[in-house]
N, C-alpha and C positions, 0 to 999 in steps of 0.2 A: 125605269119608267122611259119610253122611246122620246129621243130627243127628237126637236121640230126640225133640225137640219138633217136627220136621218128620213123623216115622212118625207119633205120638202126632193130630198135626192130621188125617192122611191117614186115620186110623184111625176118628177122628171123623165127619169126612165120610162116610165108608163106612155108619156107623152111623145118622148121621142120614138120610141117602137110602133107606137099606133099611127105616127106621122108620116114613119117611114112606109109602113102597110099601105097607107091612103095613097100616096105617092105612087108607088109600084101600081095600085090597081085603077088610080085615073089617068096618070101618065104615060106609064110602060102599057099599059091593056093586058096585065097580068089577072088572071081569074081571083075571085075574092077567096077562095081556100089559099091558093099559092101565097097569095099576097100576108095572108093571116099566119102563114107558119113562118115567112120570114120575119115578119116583126114579133113573133114569140121568140126566134130564134136570137133575134136582135137585142130583147128584153133579158133573155138568158144571160147571154156575151156581157149585157152591162151591171147585171147583179154579180156576176161572179168577179167582173173586174172589180166593182166596188167593195168586195166582202174581201179579196186580196190586200187591195189597199190599205182598207183598215188594219186589217191583221200584219202588214209591217209598220203600219204607223203605231198600232199599239206596241208593236216589239221594240222599237225605235225610243216608245216613251218607259217603258221597261227596263233598258238600256240605259237610260239616262237617270231614271231611279237606282238603279244598284250602283251607278257611276258616285251619285251622292251618299248613299249608303256607306260605299267605300272609302269615301271623301272626311264621312262622320267618325266611320270605326277608326281611320287613321289620327284624328283628333284625339280621341277618346284616347287611344294609345300612347299617343304624346303627351297628353296631361296624366296621364298614369304612370309613366315614367318621371314625368318632373315629380309629381305628387311622392313618386318612391325616394326620388333625389332627396328633395325636403324631410322626409320624416327619416333616412338614414342622417344626415344634416342633424336632426331634432335629437335621435338618438347617443350620437358624438358629443351634442353639447350636455346632454344629461349625465353623461357618464363623465365628462371633465366635469360637471357641476358638483357630482357625488364624490370626486377626489376632492375637488378643493372643500365642500364641506368638511367631510374626515379630516382633513388635514387644520380646520379650523376649529372641529371639534375637539380634536387633540388639544390643541392651543388651548380649548377653554377649559379642557378636565386639568391641564396642568396649571392654570390660574386658578382655578377652585382648591388645588389643593395647596398650593400657595397662602391662598387666603383662611384656610383651614386652619394653618400651620399661625400665619395671623393673629385669629381669632382666639385661639390657644393660649397666645402672650398676651391678646387685651385681655382676656377673663382673668389672667395673673394678674397683670395690671391695673386693674377696675379692683378686683377683689385687696392688694395691696392699698389702694389708694380709701377705698371705703373702711378698712380696717384702722388708718392712718386716722381720718375723718370721725370716727367711732372715739377715738383715744383722746380728742382734742378737748371735750367738754370734761371729761374726767382732768383732764391736765390740768383746766382754769381751774376746774372746782376745787383741787387740792388745797393751789395756797392762797384760793379763801378761806377753807376749813379750818388750815393752819396758823392764818393772821390774828392777832390779839385784837379781840374787842374793846372799843373806848369804856371807858368806864362809864358817861355820862350820857352814852348812847342810847336814844328812846326809838322807839316803833314808831315807824312809817305809818302815815295817815294810809286807811285804808282806801278815801278815793283817787289818791294818786300815789300808786308803788314807784313809781320814778321819780318822785319828787325825794325820796329820802337819801338817793345816790348824790343827787346834784345841791341838795339843801342838807348839809348835817346838823348834829344839833350844834347851835353858836356855841362859842369859845371867846376868850379875851383877845385872840388874835383876829376872829371872825368880824366883831362889834369894832375892830380898830380899822378895818380894813372892807367894810362893806361895799365898795366898788370891785372886788374882785370876782362878784358872783356873776356865773353866765348869764350872758342876756338872755340867749336862747330861752332856758329853763324860766325867766323872768316873763318871758313871755307868754309861756304855756301854763305856768302856776303863776297869776299872778297874786294869791294871797300867799304865797310861802314866801317872799322876800318881805311882804310887812309882818311874817308873825318873827320873822329874824330879826329883823330892826329892833324889834320889843322887847326880844328877851334880853334877859340880865346877865351879868356874868357866872353869878351863883346857880347850881341846880334849880329848876325848875322843874315842877310835874308837869305831863304833858298835858294840853289840853285833849278833850274827847272827840277826835274827829266826826263831822257832821255826813254821814255815809249820802251818797245819793238813793234817790227813791226808785226802789227795784223791786221786782213781782218776787211777793213771798213764796219760797219753797214749797211745794205741793206736800199736804199731810194727807194719811191715809183717812178716808170716806168710808161712811157707811152707806147703804143700799138708799134709804132715803134721801141723804144727801145728794149722792148722784143724780137719782129720778128727779128730784125737784131742779138739778142743773141741767138735765137733759130737759123739762119740761120749759125751763126759764130760756134755754138757749134755741130752742124751735120757736118759741112765741116770738122774741126778740131777734131771731135772725141771727144767731153768733156759733153759726157751724162756719169754720173756715175750711178751705183747701189748699194743702201745700202739696209741692211737686216734687218728685223723685225720680231723676233722668234713667233711663235704661241705656245703656252706649253700646257698641259693637265692639264684637275682643277680635283682636285685640287691637284695632283702631283707636276703641273708647271715643268714637263719633255718638252723638246724641243723636236718636232714633224713634226713642217715646219717653213719652212721663206717666209717671202713677200719680194719679190722685191719693192722696192719705188727707184723712178725715180728722178735723182737731174741733174739739169744742172748748168753748170760753162761757165761765161761769161768771155770776154778777160783778166778780171781782176781778175779769180777766185771766183767771188764771185757766192756762190748758188741761185741759183733758183729754187723753188719749182715745183711740177709738177701743182700742181693746178691756178700756177700764168703762166705758158705757152701753158696748152692743148688747152684751148681756145681758142688761138689765132693761135695756131699751125692747127687745126683742120681747122680753117677759111681760112691759107694759102695755105689748101693742103700739109703741111710738117707732119702730124700725120704719114701716112702709113710708111715712113721711120725712122720714131721715134721709132714707133712697132718694124719694123724688126730690129733697131740696139736693142731695146731692149729683143727682144727675143733670137738672139744671145748673148747677155752676161749673159742670165738668163741661158741658155743652158751650158755655159761653167760655169757658178756659182754651178750649178746642177752636172756637173761632179768633180767639188771639193768636194764636197758636200757629193755626194757618195762612194768617194773613203774613208772616215773615214765610213760611217755607210750607207746601202744600203735603209732602210728604213726612210729616209729624203724625204722630198718632197718641194718645192718651189710653190709659187702662183707668176704668171705673169700677170698684167693688159693688155688688150686689149681693144682700142678706139670702140667706134659704129661706127666711120667712116670708122676704115680699116673693118670692118664687112660687110659693106653696099657696099664698092669699089670692083669692080672683080677684077681690076689691082694690087691693094695694098694686097689684100686678095689672092691673087695667088703666089704672092712671098712667103707671110708666110708660106703658104700650104704647097708648095715644102719644103720650110726650114723645117716644121714640119714634114713632111713627110719622109724626110731624117733621123731626129733623133726620129724614131717612137718607139726605145726602151724604148727610157726615157719617154712616156706617162704615166705611172702609178703614176710618180712620178712628173710629171709638170703638173699642174692644172692653166687652162686659166681662169680668172676673168674678170665680166662684171659686167655693171652697173644692177640696179635692171631696171632702166627704158629703157633700151637699150634693153632686155629681152620682156617687157612688148610691145613693139614698134616694133616688128619684123615684116619686109616683109617678101614676096616670096624670094628674094635676100638672106638675113641674114637667113631665116631660113634653106635655101638650105645649105649655108656654115656652117652653126651652125651643120646642121647633116652629111656634110663631117670631120669636125673634130672628131666628136661623133664616125663616123664609122673607126677610125684611133685611136681609144683607149684614146682619153684625154676626160679628165674628167673636170667639169665647177665649178666657183665658183661665188655667187652674192654679191656685197658691195655696199655700198652707198645704203642701204635699208632705206627709210621713214616710212613706214608701215608696217603689220606684215598680211596683206592678199597676202596670200599664196595658189597656187594651186600644192600640194605635186606630184600629179601623172604627172601633166604636166610637170612640173619641171623635175621630173626623168626621163620621157621620151625622154627629152632632151638632159639628160647627165648630168643636175646640180648633184654634191653631196657634197658641202659646201654651206651654207648660212652664211655671215655676218650679224650681228644685231648689233648697238652701244648698248653698255650697259645701257646707260640712257632710252634708245625707249625700249630695253625688261624690266626695271625696272621701267618705266613709270606706276603708277595706273590708267592712262586714257586711255593704250590701250586694259583694259581687256573691256571696254564698245564698243571699236570703231572697233577693228579685228573681226574677225568669232571665234575664238577658245581662251581659256585661255593663256597667256604668258606661264603660269607654264606649259601647255601641251604641248608647239609649237616644243620641244625636241622630247616629244615620238610619236608625229604627223608625224614629219619629219624622225625619225629614221625606221619608218614602211616603206620608202620608199627609204630607202638608204642614206639619205642624213641627214649630221651632221652639226650641231649649234654649231656657233663660235660666243662668244660676243667678241666683239673690242672696242677699244678707252677705256679700264678700265683703272681709274687713281688713286683707294683707295682701300684699303683691305676689305672697309664694300661692295664694291660692289661686290667683290671675295666671300664673304661669303653669299652675298642674292642671288648672282648666281647659288649655290650649290643646294638651294630648286627648281631652274628652269633646274636640270640636263643638265646642260651646258656642252659637252665634254672637250671642247676647249676655250684658251683666248687670247687677243692679247692685247696691250696698253702700255702705258707709265712705268705703274705700273713693269712691265715685265722686258723691254729695249725699248728706243728709235729706231728707224733707225739706223745704223750704218755702215759707211764703211766697204766693205770686203777687208780685209787684202792681198794688193798684195802677186801672189804666187810667194815663192822663198826668200820672203822678212826675215828677222831674225826679232825675237822682239826687241832687242835693236833699230835696225836701225827704225823701227817701230815707237816706241816710240818716236826717237827723230824726226822724219818725221812728224809725227800727229800734227795737227795743235793745237792750246792751245783750251782745253775745250771739246776736240772730241777724241774718243778712238776707235779705228779699231776692228772691231768684230771677234773672234775666232771661227772658226769652230768647233762645241763641238759636240760629241756625243749626240744625242737625248734624248739617256737611261740614260743621267747623269741626276742627277735629279738639279732643279735650273736652274737661267735664268744668262749664265756668262759674261754680259755684266755690271751687277750693280757692281756698288762701291763696297767694304765690309762697309763701316758705313750703307749706303743705304739700302744695302742688308739685315744687322742684324737688322736694326731698321724695316724694311718692316716686316721682319719674325715674330720678336718679337710681333709687331701691330697685325700681322696676325694670331697667335697661341693664343694670348691673345681674338680676337676678336671669333675665334674657341671655342674656351674655353667656352666663356661668353655664345655663341647659343649652346652649348650642355647641359651646364647648364640649360638653360632655358628649353630645351625639357625635362629634366630631372624630 
């Protein structure tokens, strides 16, 4: 686009040339043709002058631009040189740090070797200490067996076993020195001192002790009796939920709980699930039982999640409920209403149930998976799994008995070696759980199988849930003899809360010793 200044200069040149011709024509008296020629010549001169001046000006502008570009190139070269210097400095630092790291690594390797020797010595020392500890009860029992038994010693009452050691059968000396009775024992067993004070020096027949009221031992029941107990428990709401923790290995932190169903008859005697489930399925009552168990499990899960949001609960569903459209529809409506708990609510089925799925069961299982519920497999009888198919169905946990997992025969029977089973299942998002763990040796062996979770009586047996709002003292008094109510524990806390202190310390001691032996053997 032509600039305004250029147009203005051109107009001025035309006006100057025309003015020059007009002056020559009017003042000098030159003819019109001659004055026009002079005007054109002047116009041509002005045009040439303007073009040359513009070319010179453009050349100076280009020169200044080239000078600026040269200065920019020089700055860039200086910056590149500075970057090269810094890069060489960084390379030098990396070389020096690598050499320092190599020296430190050599020192760490030497310390690890020294620790290996110390661990071997520690393993030997711990083994010797365990042998000494195991020999202490035998040494203490030997003098007791060799000691003569008093002629007039009577059998201790069943109600207080410790009282026989504190209050022996009275004799003549004891009657004369009644003030030498232990005061602590008198406070604990208030009835025993009175009995000693009233005894005569002559041998007297021991009175029959009055035993406390305890639950009568369970006797074999017939199917009609169990069926009647099941119906009565359903009508009177006598289905109880017991919780057994699932812990992480080897940390033994509580991560999940499994809900175990127990039934109480009219005499408050406990009936285990394996004793009445088959009869309830045959009578068509298992659907109502599953619905009641689901309701209790949801209530328990809400209580658990008040303390920790990461806790989960396993709830068993029978194959009869899964295959019955009417029973399953009730359970599905209930689970749909509690869909927010789906990430922490795991539904558990038997291995035989998932292997024999029909079209109805498959559709029901897919409906649960669409609502976000995850599944678990228990009652595993072999290690033949299809991980991809199970993962597609929504299975995220598989419980395998520890004895089956550690059985050497399974390596030849199953499609994959048991040590690789956890890795195979983990590729498809399925966690392997070792259940029915009853010994520390099993825990140590399972560590080689990369098992993440464990369950069994070693950690804690199934125990009833403490009623909501009950105090600790009241619960201790109300709990039956030999039983303890489970306390809701933070899953991030180490260990299992339901173990007694002596048993827990003994289990920890033996478990640590086994781990030390395993580490020393590997070194």
